[in-house]
C-alpha positions as CSV (number, residue, x, y, z in Angstrom):
1,X,0.0,-0.1,0.0
2,X,1.1,3.5,-0.8
3,X,0.2,4.7,2.6
4,X,2.3,2.0,4.4
5,X,5.2,2.7,1.9
6,X,5.1,6.4,2.8
7,X,5.1,5.7,6.5
8,X,7.9,3.3,6.2
9,X,10.1,5.8,4.3
10,X,9.3,8.7,6.7
11,X,11.0,9.8,9.8
12,X,10.0,9.4,13.4
13,X,7.5,12.3,13.3
14,X,5.8,10.9,10.3
15,X,5.5,7.5,11.8
16,X,4.2,8.9,15.0
17,X,1.5,10.9,13.2
18,X,0.6,7.8,11.0
19,X,0.3,5.7,14.3
20,X,-1.8,8.4,15.8
21,X,-4.3,8.5,12.9
22,X,-4.5,4.7,12.9
23,X,-5.2,4.5,16.6
24,X,-7.8,7.3,16.2
25,X,-9.4,5.5,13.5
26,X,-9.7,2.2,15.3
27,X,-11.1,4.0,18.4
28,X,-13.7,5.8,16.3
29,X,-14.8,2.6,14.7
30,X,-15.2,0.8,18.0
31,X,-17.3,3.7,19.3
32,X,-19.4,3.9,16.2
33,X,-20.1,0.1,16.2
34,X,-20.8,0.1,20.0
35,X,-23.1,3.2,19.9
36,X,-25.0,2.1,16.8
37,X,-25.9,-1.1,18.6
38,X,-26.8,0.7,21.8
39,X,-28.9,3.3,20.1
40,X,-30.7,0.8,17.9
41,X,-31.6,-1.2,21.1
42,X,-32.8,1.9,23.0
43,X,-34.9,3.1,20.0
44,X,-36.5,-0.3,19.8
45,X,-37.0,-0.7,23.5
46,X,-38.2,2.8,24.6
47,X,-41.6,2.7,22.9
48,X,-42.3,-0.7,24.3
49,X,-41.1,0.3,27.7
50,X,-43.4,3.3,27.9
51,X,-46.4,1.3,26.6
52,X,-45.7,-1.4,29.3
53,X,-45.6,1.3,32.0
54,X,-48.9,2.9,31.0
55,X,-50.7,-0.6,30.7
56,X,-49.6,-1.5,34.2
57,X,-52.2,-1.4,37.0
58,X,-49.8,0.2,39.5
59,X,-46.3,1.5,40.0
60,X,-44.7,-1.7,41.4
61,X,-46.2,-3.7,38.6
62,X,-45.0,-1.1,36.0
63,X,-41.4,-1.4,37.1
64,X,-41.6,-5.2,36.7
65,X,-43.1,-4.9,33.2
66,X,-40.6,-2.2,32.1
67,X,-37.7,-4.2,33.1
68,X,-38.7,-7.0,30.7
69,X,-38.4,-4.7,27.7
70,X,-35.8,-2.1,28.9
71,X,-32.6,-3.8,28.2
72,X,-30.4,-0.7,28.8
73,X,-32.4,0.6,31.9
74,X,-33.2,3.9,30.3
75,X,-36.7,3.9,31.7
76,X,-36.1,1.7,34.8
77,X,-33.4,4.1,36.1
78,X,-36.0,6.8,36.1
79,X,-38.6,4.6,37.9
80,X,-36.2,3.5,40.3
81,X,-35.2,7.1,41.1
82,X,-38.7,8.0,42.2
83,X,-39.0,4.9,44.3
84,X,-35.8,5.4,46.6
85,X,-36.5,6.3,50.1
86,X,-35.4,9.8,51.0
87,X,-36.3,10.1,54.7
88,X,-33.7,11.7,56.9
89,X,-31.9,13.5,54.1
90,X,-32.0,16.9,52.6
91,X,-33.5,15.4,49.5
92,X,-36.6,14.7,51.5
93,X,-37.1,18.4,52.4
94,X,-39.6,20.5,50.6
95,X,-42.7,19.5,48.6
96,X,-43.1,16.0,47.3
97,X,-43.4,17.2,43.7
98,X,-40.0,19.0,44.0
99,X,-38.5,15.8,45.4
100,X,-39.8,13.8,42.3
101,X,-38.7,16.4,39.9
102,X,-35.1,16.3,41.3
103,X,-35.1,12.6,41.2
104,X,-36.4,12.3,37.6
105,X,-33.9,15.1,36.4
106,X,-30.9,13.4,38.0
107,X,-31.9,10.0,36.5
108,X,-32.5,11.5,33.0
109,X,-29.1,13.2,33.1
110,X,-27.4,9.8,34.1
111,X,-29.2,8.1,31.1
112,X,-28.2,10.8,28.7
113,X,-24.5,10.7,29.9
114,X,-24.5,6.9,29.1
115,X,-26.1,7.6,25.6
116,X,-23.8,10.4,24.8
117,X,-20.5,8.5,25.7
118,X,-18.1,8.5,22.8
119,X,-19.6,11.6,21.1
120,X,-16.6,13.7,22.3
121,X,-14.2,11.3,20.7
122,X,-16.0,11.3,17.5
123,X,-16.2,15.2,17.4
124,X,-12.5,15.5,18.3
125,X,-11.4,13.0,15.6
126,X,-13.5,14.7,13.1
127,X,-12.1,18.1,13.8
128,X,-8.4,17.3,14.5
129,X,-7.5,14.3,12.2
130,X,-7.5,16.5,8.9
131,X,-4.9,18.8,10.6
132,X,-2.9,15.8,11.8
133,X,-2.8,14.5,8.3
134,X,-2.0,17.9,6.8
135,X,1.0,18.2,9.4
136,X,2.3,14.8,8.1
137,X,2.0,16.1,4.5
138,X,3.8,19.3,5.2
139,X,6.4,17.7,7.2
140,X,7.0,15.0,4.4
141,X,7.2,17.7,1.7
142,X,9.6,19.7,3.7
143,X,11.8,16.6,4.3
144,X,11.6,15.7,0.5
145,X,12.5,19.1,-0.7
146,X,15.3,19.4,1.8
147,X,16.9,16.1,0.8
148,X,16.7,17.0,-2.9
149,X,18.2,20.4,-2.3
150,X,21.1,18.8,-0.5
151,X,21.5,16.4,-3.5
152,X,22.0,19.5,-5.7
153,X,19.4,19.0,-8.4
154,X,15.6,19.3,-8.4
155,X,13.5,18.0,-11.2
156,X,9.8,17.4,-11.7
157,X,10.2,13.7,-11.7
158,X,12.2,13.6,-8.6
159,X,9.7,16.0,-6.8
160,X,6.6,14.2,-7.8
161,X,7.3,10.9,-6.0
162,X,8.1,12.2,-2.5
163,X,5.4,14.9,-2.6
164,X,2.8,12.3,-3.7
165,X,3.8,10.0,-0.9
166,X,3.5,13.0,1.5
167,X,0.0,13.9,0.3
168,X,-1.2,10.5,1.3
169,X,-1.1,11.6,5.0
170,X,-3.7,14.3,4.2
171,X,-5.9,11.6,2.6
172,X,-5.4,9.4,5.7
173,X,-6.5,12.3,7.9
174,X,-9.7,12.9,5.8
175,X,-10.3,9.1,5.9
176,X,-10.5,9.1,9.8
177,X,-12.3,12.5,9.9
178,X,-15.2,11.9,7.5
179,X,-16.7,8.7,9.3
180,X,-16.3,10.3,12.5
181,X,-18.1,13.4,11.6
182,X,-20.9,11.6,9.8
183,X,-21.4,9.3,12.8
184,X,-21.3,12.2,15.2
185,X,-24.1,13.9,13.3
186,X,-26.3,10.9,12.8
187,X,-25.9,9.6,16.3
188,X,-26.4,13.0,17.7
189,X,-29.9,13.3,16.0
190,X,-30.8,9.8,17.4
191,X,-29.8,10.8,20.9
192,X,-31.8,14.0,20.5
193,X,-34.9,12.1,19.5
194,X,-34.4,9.7,22.5
195,X,-33.9,12.7,24.9
196,X,-37.2,14.1,23.7
197,X,-39.1,10.9,24.4
198,X,-37.5,10.5,27.8
199,X,-38.3,14.0,28.8
200,X,-41.8,13.6,27.7
201,X,-42.1,10.4,29.7
202,X,-40.6,12.1,32.9
203,X,-43.1,14.8,32.5
204,X,-46.1,12.6,32.2
205,X,-44.8,10.5,35.2
206,X,-44.4,13.6,37.4
207,X,-47.9,14.7,36.3
208,X,-49.3,11.3,37.4
209,X,-47.5,11.2,40.7
210,X,-48.6,14.8,41.4
211,X,-52.2,14.1,40.7
212,X,-52.2,11.0,42.8
213,X,-50.4,12.6,45.8
């Protein structure tokens, strides 16, 4: 492969940048595959979990029914949060509605943190990788021109090869960045839709508890 040949002929900095791009690419693809499976499960389980909750005769039965569908505990964590005993703590102070609101908010934030895991890596890889590849290209061209200048003669045929090999680093940076940016945008929209559904469910649960209190 041209990329491997370019790296093999490069100096320590070129090889370091190439290894950095390779490690970033592998990390991004691991995150992409893992998050794709996670979000696919959540999107399939969430409507069934919410339906199971509203079809239950009571809150204890609802938690049991939801657990059967909620494989990633997105809804179950929220139901468990409003069922935890708070007596003897500052969290028990104030109106009961405020306690439920705080519990649901904290549980929702915990769920969203799990769903958003890896987004920072994808965003960073998408924004930084092209510049890492560009740095490798500039450094490779600099070394190639310096070597040819020391040889005493510069011709087009002698410049084309080393410069072409150096440009491969830019292509490698783009190859890392493009999938990362696409995955970040697509998964960001999926996470946003899930968050809207969970916020709506939390609001409905809070209204139900407030009416029953």
